[in-house]
A tleap script that builds the chain and sets N, CA, C and O, in Angstrom:
source leaprc.protein.ff14SB
mol = sequence {
  NMET LEU ARG LEU ARG SER SER GLY SER GLY
  VAL ARG THR GLN HIE THR THR THR ASP LEU
  LEU VAL ASN VAL GLU GLY ASP ARG ALA ALA
  ALA SER VAL ASN SER LEU VAL TYR TYR TYR
  ARG ASP GLY GLN ALA PRO HIE PHE THR GLY
  GLY LEU ARG MET THR SER THR THR VAL ARG
  THR PRO THR GLY TRP ARG PHE ARG GLU VAL
  ARG ILE THR PRO ALA TRP THR ARG GLU CASN
}
set mol.1.N position { -131.214 74.976 178.601 }
set mol.1.CA position { -129.882 74.960 179.678 }
set mol.1.C position { -129.371 75.574 179.121 }
set mol.1.O position { -129.405 75.642 177.892 }
set mol.2.N position { -128.574 76.377 180.046 }
set mol.2.CA position { -126.864 76.515 179.859 }
set mol.2.C position { -126.000 75.886 180.033 }
set mol.2.O position { -125.438 75.395 181.012 }
set mol.3.N position { -125.828 75.897 178.582 }
set mol.3.CA position { -124.449 74.745 178.715 }
set mol.3.C position { -122.752 75.785 178.653 }
set mol.3.O position { -122.818 76.986 178.394 }
set mol.4.N position { -121.721 75.274 178.855 }
set mol.4.CA position { -120.356 76.015 179.424 }
set mol.4.C position { -119.590 75.241 178.829 }
set mol.4.O position { -119.500 74.062 179.171 }
set mol.5.N position { -118.846 75.792 177.759 }
set mol.5.CA position { -117.369 74.841 177.319 }
set mol.5.C position { -116.504 75.065 177.990 }
set mol.5.O position { -116.077 76.165 178.339 }
set mol.6.N position { -116.092 73.897 178.286 }
set mol.6.CA position { -114.481 74.074 179.394 }
set mol.6.C position { -113.758 73.522 178.448 }
set mol.6.O position { -114.183 72.977 177.429 }
set mol.7.N position { -112.400 73.693 178.861 }
set mol.7.CA position { -110.828 74.084 177.728 }
set mol.7.C position { -110.641 72.259 177.914 }
set mol.7.O position { -110.957 71.461 178.797 }
set mol.8.N position { -110.071 72.166 176.794 }
set mol.8.CA position { -108.910 71.122 176.782 }
set mol.8.C position { -109.897 69.996 177.216 }
set mol.8.O position { -110.858 70.084 177.981 }
set mol.9.N position { -109.239 68.509 176.277 }
set mol.9.CA position { -109.466 67.801 175.413 }
set mol.9.C position { -110.312 66.525 176.379 }
set mol.9.O position { -109.603 65.897 177.166 }
set mol.10.N position { -111.769 66.180 176.301 }
set mol.10.CA position { -111.544 65.085 176.796 }
set mol.10.C position { -112.441 65.295 178.106 }
set mol.10.O position { -113.161 64.512 178.725 }
set mol.11.N position { -111.957 67.388 178.398 }
set mol.11.CA position { -112.221 67.737 179.777 }
set mol.11.C position { -114.012 67.567 179.989 }
set mol.11.O position { -114.764 67.903 179.074 }
set mol.12.N position { -114.436 67.122 181.037 }
set mol.12.CA position { -115.699 67.282 181.494 }
set mol.12.C position { -115.740 68.535 182.244 }
set mol.12.O position { -114.783 69.285 182.442 }
set mol.13.N position { -117.512 68.759 182.830 }
set mol.13.CA position { -117.374 69.319 183.956 }
set mol.13.C position { -118.590 68.699 184.829 }
set mol.13.O position { -119.361 67.797 184.503 }
set mol.14.N position { -118.537 69.469 186.077 }
set mol.14.CA position { -119.954 69.169 187.073 }
set mol.14.C position { -120.060 70.556 187.498 }
set mol.14.O position { -119.081 71.297 187.581 }
set mol.15.N position { -121.118 70.866 187.735 }
set mol.15.CA position { -121.475 72.223 188.777 }
set mol.15.C position { -122.483 71.901 189.476 }
set mol.15.O position { -123.497 71.365 189.029 }
set mol.16.N position { -122.218 72.296 190.970 }
set mol.16.CA position { -122.736 71.830 192.157 }
set mol.16.C position { -123.363 73.710 192.110 }
set mol.16.O position { -122.744 74.766 192.235 }
set mol.17.N position { -124.792 73.416 191.878 }
set mol.17.CA position { -125.272 75.267 192.265 }
set mol.17.C position { -126.238 75.636 193.351 }
set mol.17.O position { -127.284 75.045 193.618 }
set mol.18.N position { -125.735 76.708 193.948 }
set mol.18.CA position { -126.831 76.602 195.080 }
set mol.18.C position { -126.975 78.167 195.233 }
set mol.18.O position { -126.456 79.091 194.608 }
set mol.19.N position { -127.997 78.130 196.444 }
set mol.19.CA position { -128.199 80.095 196.833 }
set mol.19.C position { -129.109 80.656 195.600 }
set mol.19.O position { -129.063 81.882 195.497 }
set mol.20.N position { -129.831 80.060 194.759 }
set mol.20.CA position { -130.559 80.618 193.953 }
set mol.20.C position { -131.960 81.322 194.329 }
set mol.20.O position { -133.067 80.886 194.644 }
set mol.21.N position { -131.512 82.372 194.186 }
set mol.21.CA position { -132.423 83.541 194.148 }
set mol.21.C position { -133.273 83.902 192.728 }
set mol.21.O position { -132.729 83.628 191.658 }
set mol.22.N position { -134.401 84.422 192.737 }
set mol.22.CA position { -135.676 84.843 191.230 }
set mol.22.C position { -136.512 86.145 192.578 }
set mol.22.O position { -136.964 86.020 193.716 }
set mol.23.N position { -136.321 87.436 191.487 }
set mol.23.CA position { -136.880 87.869 191.546 }
set mol.23.C position { -137.641 87.858 190.455 }
set mol.23.O position { -137.227 87.410 189.386 }
set mol.24.N position { -138.739 88.312 190.605 }
set mol.24.CA position { -140.128 88.352 189.405 }
set mol.24.C position { -141.384 90.011 189.900 }
set mol.24.O position { -142.182 90.259 190.803 }
set mol.25.N position { -140.798 90.816 188.518 }
set mol.25.CA position { -141.055 91.419 188.528 }
set mol.25.C position { -142.013 91.811 187.262 }
set mol.25.O position { -141.518 92.498 186.369 }
set mol.26.N position { -143.772 91.266 187.140 }
set mol.26.CA position { -144.414 91.080 185.752 }
set mol.26.C position { -143.308 90.144 185.383 }
set mol.26.O position { -142.643 89.283 185.960 }
set mol.27.N position { -143.435 91.010 183.379 }
set mol.27.CA position { -142.598 90.205 182.640 }
set mol.27.C position { -141.298 90.134 182.466 }
set mol.27.O position { -140.737 89.952 181.385 }
set mol.28.N position { -140.512 90.349 184.080 }
set mol.28.CA position { -139.209 90.315 183.998 }
set mol.28.C position { -139.022 89.789 185.263 }
set mol.28.O position { -139.679 89.863 186.301 }
set mol.29.N position { -137.439 88.949 184.798 }
set mol.29.CA position { -137.135 88.713 186.254 }
set mol.29.C position { -135.616 88.532 186.740 }
set mol.29.O position { -134.965 88.667 185.704 }
set mol.30.N position { -134.909 88.343 187.582 }
set mol.30.CA position { -133.793 88.668 188.128 }
set mol.30.C position { -133.184 87.158 188.685 }
set mol.30.O position { -133.623 86.591 189.686 }
set mol.31.N position { -132.441 86.807 188.103 }
set mol.31.CA position { -131.985 85.761 188.880 }
set mol.31.C position { -130.780 85.522 189.629 }
set mol.31.O position { -130.250 86.633 189.599 }
set mol.32.N position { -129.948 84.697 190.341 }
set mol.32.CA position { -128.821 85.462 191.017 }
set mol.32.C position { -128.741 83.793 191.241 }
set mol.32.O position { -129.756 83.132 191.459 }
set mol.33.N position { -127.115 83.083 191.138 }
set mol.33.CA position { -126.796 82.067 192.302 }
set mol.33.C position { -125.199 81.485 192.380 }
set mol.33.O position { -124.384 82.076 191.670 }
set mol.34.N position { -124.891 80.759 192.913 }
set mol.34.CA position { -123.430 80.717 192.789 }
set mol.34.C position { -122.785 79.348 192.802 }
set mol.34.O position { -123.165 79.242 193.968 }
set mol.35.N position { -122.378 78.600 192.659 }
set mol.35.CA position { -121.729 77.283 191.945 }
set mol.35.C position { -120.032 77.770 191.966 }
set mol.35.O position { -119.232 78.697 191.847 }
set mol.36.N position { -120.307 75.809 192.312 }
set mol.36.CA position { -118.985 75.526 192.055 }
set mol.36.C position { -118.636 74.204 190.534 }
set mol.36.O position { -119.277 73.268 190.055 }
set mol.37.N position { -117.646 74.676 190.326 }
set mol.37.CA position { -117.344 73.881 189.210 }
set mol.37.C position { -116.184 72.916 189.112 }
set mol.37.O position { -115.060 73.413 189.040 }
set mol.38.N position { -116.315 71.545 189.098 }
set mol.38.CA position { -115.086 70.401 188.514 }
set mol.38.C position { -115.116 70.255 187.051 }
set mol.38.O position { -115.844 70.105 186.070 }
set mol.39.N position { -113.859 70.390 187.484 }
set mol.39.CA position { -113.116 69.965 185.383 }
set mol.39.C position { -112.457 68.647 186.408 }
set mol.39.O position { -111.593 68.755 187.278 }
set mol.40.N position { -113.209 67.379 185.953 }
set mol.40.CA position { -112.167 66.641 185.287 }
set mol.40.C position { -112.115 65.830 184.245 }
set mol.40.O position { -112.786 66.205 183.284 }
set mol.41.N position { -111.189 64.254 184.057 }
set mol.41.CA position { -111.502 63.749 182.944 }
set mol.41.C position { -112.491 62.382 183.689 }
set mol.41.O position { -112.855 62.298 184.862 }
set mol.42.N position { -112.779 61.292 182.412 }
set mol.42.CA position { -113.395 60.061 183.655 }
set mol.42.C position { -112.604 59.782 183.649 }
set mol.42.O position { -111.485 59.842 183.139 }
set mol.43.N position { -113.651 59.076 184.844 }
set mol.43.CA position { -112.768 58.244 185.562 }
set mol.43.C position { -111.118 58.527 186.539 }
set mol.43.O position { -110.377 57.690 187.055 }
set mol.44.N position { -111.006 60.039 186.485 }
set mol.44.CA position { -110.126 60.541 187.872 }
set mol.44.C position { -110.237 61.923 188.417 }
set mol.44.O position { -110.250 62.825 187.579 }
set mol.45.N position { -110.293 62.141 189.265 }
set mol.45.CA position { -110.239 63.014 190.332 }
set mol.45.C position { -110.609 64.265 189.918 }
set mol.45.O position { -109.898 64.552 188.955 }
set mol.46.N position { -111.279 65.041 190.142 }
set mol.46.CA position { -110.745 66.591 189.259 }
set mol.46.C position { -109.621 67.115 189.434 }
set mol.46.O position { -108.915 67.130 190.443 }
set mol.47.N position { -109.379 67.765 187.924 }
set mol.47.CA position { -107.284 68.794 188.127 }
set mol.47.C position { -107.972 69.857 188.610 }
set mol.47.O position { -107.475 70.456 189.564 }
set mol.48.N position { -108.951 70.202 188.188 }
set mol.48.CA position { -108.930 71.896 188.558 }
set mol.48.C position { -110.800 72.433 189.025 }
set mol.48.O position { -111.804 72.235 188.340 }
set mol.49.N position { -110.718 73.066 190.268 }
set mol.49.CA position { -112.104 73.943 190.174 }
set mol.49.C position { -111.850 74.952 190.517 }
set mol.49.O position { -110.851 75.454 191.030 }
set mol.50.N position { -113.464 75.542 190.029 }
set mol.50.CA position { -113.403 77.304 191.011 }
set mol.50.C position { -114.844 77.202 191.180 }
set mol.50.O position { -115.403 76.118 191.015 }
set mol.51.N position { -115.500 78.277 191.503 }
set mol.51.CA position { -115.994 78.765 192.078 }
set mol.51.C position { -116.531 80.227 191.263 }
set mol.51.O position { -115.810 80.962 190.588 }
set mol.52.N position { -118.035 80.411 191.544 }
set mol.52.CA position { -118.236 81.286 190.540 }
set mol.52.C position { -119.621 82.044 190.336 }
set mol.52.O position { -120.539 81.228 190.258 }
set mol.53.N position { -120.076 83.481 190.217 }
set mol.53.CA position { -121.419 83.227 190.506 }
set mol.53.C position { -121.772 84.194 189.194 }
set mol.53.O position { -121.112 84.965 188.498 }
set mol.54.N position { -123.406 83.667 189.229 }
set mol.54.CA position { -123.424 83.770 187.839 }
set mol.54.C position { -125.444 84.520 188.217 }
set mol.54.O position { -126.343 84.107 188.949 }
set mol.55.N position { -125.323 85.887 187.128 }
set mol.55.CA position { -126.278 86.335 187.223 }
set mol.55.C position { -127.551 86.930 185.859 }
set mol.55.O position { -127.106 87.490 184.857 }
set mol.56.N position { -128.582 86.780 185.973 }
set mol.56.CA position { -129.062 86.445 184.609 }
set mol.56.C position { -131.098 87.408 184.857 }
set mol.56.O position { -131.852 87.697 185.787 }
set mol.57.N position { -131.076 87.485 183.761 }
set mol.57.CA position { -132.167 88.928 183.855 }
set mol.57.C position { -132.735 88.001 182.672 }
set mol.57.O position { -131.864 87.572 181.916 }
set mol.58.N position { -134.304 87.555 182.339 }
set mol.58.CA position { -135.569 86.800 181.408 }
set mol.58.C position { -135.730 87.943 181.595 }
set mol.58.O position { -135.251 88.869 182.250 }
set mol.59.N position { -137.135 87.567 180.330 }
set mol.59.CA position { -138.054 88.440 180.572 }
set mol.59.C position { -139.582 87.108 179.157 }
set mol.59.O position { -139.518 86.374 178.170 }
set mol.60.N position { -140.226 87.453 179.760 }
set mol.60.CA position { -141.444 86.347 179.799 }
set mol.60.C position { -141.951 86.305 178.080 }
set mol.60.O position { -142.719 87.264 178.158 }
set mol.61.N position { -142.059 85.836 176.507 }
set mol.61.CA position { -142.529 86.211 176.010 }
set mol.61.C position { -143.714 85.424 175.774 }
set mol.61.O position { -144.377 85.004 176.722 }
set mol.62.N position { -144.146 85.110 174.115 }
set mol.62.CA position { -144.936 84.484 174.076 }
set mol.62.C position { -145.373 82.987 173.750 }
set mol.62.O position { -146.424 82.369 173.580 }
set mol.63.N position { -143.454 82.635 173.758 }
set mol.63.CA position { -143.626 81.516 173.589 }
set mol.63.C position { -142.474 81.168 174.989 }
set mol.63.O position { -141.326 80.750 174.837 }
set mol.64.N position { -143.134 81.466 176.318 }
set mol.64.CA position { -142.308 81.492 177.152 }
set mol.64.C position { -141.271 82.731 177.355 }
set mol.64.O position { -140.975 83.770 176.766 }
set mol.65.N position { -140.735 81.732 179.010 }
set mol.65.CA position { -139.717 82.568 179.806 }
set mol.65.C position { -138.497 82.670 178.776 }
set mol.65.O position { -138.333 81.602 178.188 }
set mol.66.N position { -137.588 83.686 178.399 }
set mol.66.CA position { -136.339 83.749 178.148 }
set mol.66.C position { -135.269 84.779 178.250 }
set mol.66.O position { -135.378 85.979 178.504 }
set mol.67.N position { -134.275 84.106 178.015 }
set mol.67.CA position { -132.599 84.612 179.336 }
set mol.67.C position { -132.829 86.339 177.572 }
set mol.67.O position { -133.099 86.554 176.390 }
set mol.68.N position { -132.437 86.911 178.851 }
set mol.68.CA position { -132.004 88.428 178.246 }
set mol.68.C position { -130.365 88.758 178.441 }
set mol.68.O position { -129.810 89.205 177.437 }
set mol.69.N position { -129.651 88.601 179.489 }
set mol.69.CA position { -128.755 87.947 179.501 }
set mol.69.C position { -127.600 87.805 180.794 }
set mol.69.O position { -127.365 88.488 181.791 }
set mol.70.N position { -127.173 86.879 180.371 }
set mol.70.CA position { -126.412 86.462 181.677 }
set mol.70.C position { -125.062 86.626 181.830 }
set mol.70.O position { -124.274 86.239 180.968 }
set mol.71.N position { -124.665 87.245 183.003 }
set mol.71.CA position { -123.501 87.555 183.455 }
set mol.71.C position { -122.551 86.545 184.777 }
set mol.71.O position { -122.928 86.643 185.944 }
set mol.72.N position { -121.734 85.923 184.537 }
set mol.72.CA position { -120.593 84.664 185.116 }
set mol.72.C position { -119.184 85.143 185.255 }
set mol.72.O position { -118.169 85.181 184.559 }
set mol.73.N position { -119.614 85.537 186.615 }
set mol.73.CA position { -118.070 86.348 187.255 }
set mol.73.C position { -116.951 84.956 188.172 }
set mol.73.O position { -117.714 84.148 188.700 }
set mol.74.N position { -116.010 84.725 188.327 }
set mol.74.CA position { -115.192 83.931 188.157 }
set mol.74.C position { -114.964 84.584 189.578 }
set mol.74.O position { -114.682 85.783 189.596 }
set mol.75.N position { -115.069 83.846 190.849 }
set mol.75.CA position { -114.675 84.316 192.189 }
set mol.75.C position { -113.707 83.753 192.567 }
set mol.75.O position { -113.075 84.412 193.393 }
set mol.76.N position { -113.132 82.424 192.230 }
set mol.76.CA position { -111.906 81.584 192.823 }
set mol.76.C position { -111.623 80.547 191.664 }
set mol.76.O position { -112.552 80.320 190.888 }
set mol.77.N position { -110.670 80.036 191.521 }
set mol.77.CA position { -109.712 78.956 191.001 }
set mol.77.C position { -108.915 78.353 191.691 }
set mol.77.O position { -108.223 78.994 192.482 }
set mol.78.N position { -108.750 76.558 191.556 }
set mol.78.CA position { -108.080 75.881 192.052 }
set mol.78.C position { -106.622 74.570 191.944 }
set mol.78.O position { -106.550 73.413 192.358 }
set mol.79.N position { -106.194 74.953 191.617 }
set mol.79.CA position { -105.555 73.685 190.588 }
set mol.79.C position { -105.459 72.765 191.228 }
set mol.79.O position { -105.329 73.082 192.410 }
set mol.80.N position { -105.453 71.194 190.981 }
set mol.80.CA position { -106.242 70.392 192.068 }
set mol.80.C position { -104.635 69.136 191.967 }
set mol.80.O position { -104.592 68.130 192.675 }
savepdb mol mol.pdb
quit
């Protein structure tokens, strides 16, 4: 599981991920997703929202699939 750290004390995030596209070629795979990220504190509405695009390259190893590279590109942000 990929975990991204949010900034600020007590801030949590919820990621809504869509449009997963995976292309497998032998022992390599490329994947991409779009994601909406909501930043909030327990019991409160989100105070910050962002959209991002994540792409990754994975490789098959003797112990299973492993990430070789992950790129996260912010598309937009909004303070609520």
